[in-house]
N, C-alpha and C positions, 0 to 999 in steps of 0.2 A: 581545733579539737581540744576538749577539756583535758587538762592535765590530771593524771592519776594522783590521788593524795599521797603526800610524802610519808615515808616510814620513819618514825623517830624511834630508833632501837634503844630502849632504855634498860641498860644493865645496871647491876648494883654498883660497880666500881671496885677497884682493888689496888693496893700498893704493890702487889706481886707482878713482876715483869712477865712471868710465864702466864699468869692469869690474864693480864692485859693482852698479851699476844693471842691467847686462845680465843678470847671474846672478839677481838678485832678480826680474827680470821673468820669467825662466824658471820659477823656483820659484812665483811667483804664478800663472802660467799652468797649472802642474801642479795647484795648489791649486783653481783654478776648474774644472778638468776632473774632479776627484773631490771634490765638495763634502762628501761624507759621510766622507772620510778626513782625519785630522789630518795636516798637512804641516808639518814643522818645519825651519827653516834651521839648518845646522851647517857647521863649517869645519874643515879639517885643519891649517891654518896661517894666520897673519897676523890673521884676524878671529876674533871671538867671537860666539856661544858655540861651544866646541869640541864634538866629537861625544860625548866622554865625559860632558860636563856635560848635554847634552840627554838622553842615555840614562839618566843618573842621575836626572834630573827625572821622566822617564817611569816609571822603576823597574819594579816588578812590576804597576803599575796598568794599563799599556797595552802590548800587544805592539807591536813595531816592526820595520821593515825599513830598514836603513841603505843608501841608494842613493848610490854614488859618482858625483857629477857631474864625472867625470874621463874624458878621452878614451881613456886607456890604463891598464891595470892594473899600474902600477909599484909602487914602494916604499910609497906611501901606502895602496894597496889591500891588498897582500900582507903588509905588516908593521903599519903604524899602525892601519888600520881592523880588521884581524883581531884585533890585541891589544885594542883598545877594545871590540869586540863580545864577545870572550872574557871580559873582566873585568866586563862590565855585568850587572846583574840583569835578570830578565825574559826571558833567552835571546833577544835580538834576532837577526834574520837579517841577512846581508850580501849585497846584490845585486852584480851584475857591473858593471864599468865600461861606459861608453857605447859605446866602440869595440872592435874595428872593426865597422862596420855600413854597409850601402849607403845608408841615409838620411843619414848623415854625408857620404858621398861626393857625394850629390846636392847637399847644401848647399855643399860645396866647389866643385862645378861652377857653382852659382849665383853664388857670390862671385867666381869667375873671370870669369864673364860680366859681372857688375857692374863689374869692374875693367877691362873692355874687352879681354879676351883676343883676340888676333889669330891668324890661321891659321898664321903662321910663328913665333909665340912659343914659347919653351921654358919649361917649368914645373918649378919646384923646390918640393916640399912641405916646409914648415917645421914641424918637430915639436919639442916641448919637450925630449925626450930623457930617458933614465933609465939608472941603473946596472943595472936589471933587464932582462935580455935579452928576457923575455917581452913587455915593453912596447915595446921597440925592434922586435921582430919584428912586433908588431901594427901599428906605424906603417908598416912596409914593406908590410904587406898592404894598408893603406889607399892607399899610393902606387901599388901595382899595380892596385887597383880603380879609382882615379882615372884612371890611364893608359888602362884599358879603357873607362871612361866617356867620356873625351875623344878617344880614338883617336889618342893621341900619347904619346911617352915622358914619364915623370915621374920626376925624380931626387928623392931624399929627403935632407934635411940636418937636423941636430939642433942645438939651442941650448945644450945642456949634456950632459955625461956620455957621450954616445954619439958615434960617428963614422960618416960624415964630419960635421964641423961645417957649419953652414949657409953660412958664408962660403966655405968650401972647395968645397962643392957648387955654389954659384953660380959661383965662379971656374972650376971645371972645365967647367961647362956653357957658360960664355961662351967659354972657350978653344976648345972643340970646335965651337961655332956662333957665330962672332964677329959675324955680320951679323944675328943674331936678338936680340930683346929677351928678357931673362930675367925671368919673372913668378913671384913668390913666392906660393904658396898657403898661407895661414896656417892650419895645422892646430892651432889653439889655441882654447880654448873662448870666451874673452872678451878684451876689451882689458885691457892691464896691462903689467907689466915684460917678459914674454917676447915679447909682440906688438911692443913698442917695439924690442926687440933684432932681431926679424925685419925690421922696417922699415929698421933701420940696417945690415943685413947686406950691402947692396950690390946688391939686385935693381933692375931698371928700374921695376918696379911691385910692390906688395904688396897682396894682397887684405885685406878685413876678416876678422876671425876668425869662427868659427861663430856666435857671438852678437854682435849689434851693439847699441850703446847707443842708437842713433837709430831702432831698428825693433823691432817685436814679435818674440819668438823664433819660429823656424820651427815650424809646427804639427807637422811630422814629428819634430822634436826632442822636443816635448812627448810625442808618441806613443811615442817611443823610451824616455823615462824611465818612462812607465807600463808599457811592455812589460817593462822590467827589474824593476819591482815585481811584476808578475804572474808572471814567471819565478821570482823568488825564492820567492814563495808556493807555486808549483807544485812546486818542488824540495823544499820543506819538507813538503808534504803527501805526497809520494812516498817520503820517507825513512822 
């Protein structure tokens, strides 16, 4: 029987112990969900092994799908991972980033509820930001979908590269609605440097990121990763 292609779960990488634990829990949950599929950890920055090393180890012996555990398809997807897949042996496939997707929007809504969102609160979505406008546009799509899900406006602010910056988005929202709390919805995968920046940006409250270190990963997120795997295989078969 032909072995199913391996999953190379490529997350950003972080120096945060909580962030590492949260992402590892997601990868472990994916591993448990597909026990007959090899699931390998890999990172695009900060941590090891990097994606190129994992693909080199798999080589021609095992087909693979690189799945970006990234919320938006910015530079890391369109440049770093494209290059590493192109240079690897065994012709690995590259899957899509996780977002935008309504399952992520549902998790964001859950995190806002956990943070005690009130009826008169104003929401600002905090995204990492990118120099790639495709990623920026996708974050704005998530902001619009979250607004539809909540039935209230959602501003979007970025922590790097894109505008408006999160601090500016919070300040504008507060200036327009001075009697309302401003709640920051953390559109970040896991705890770490960027989430710390979101907390420090000046909101009255900040939600947990999509993955929490103190809770199991959402089942919907595990399903989303597996859907990205299936989609990559389907595209390959249709080519």
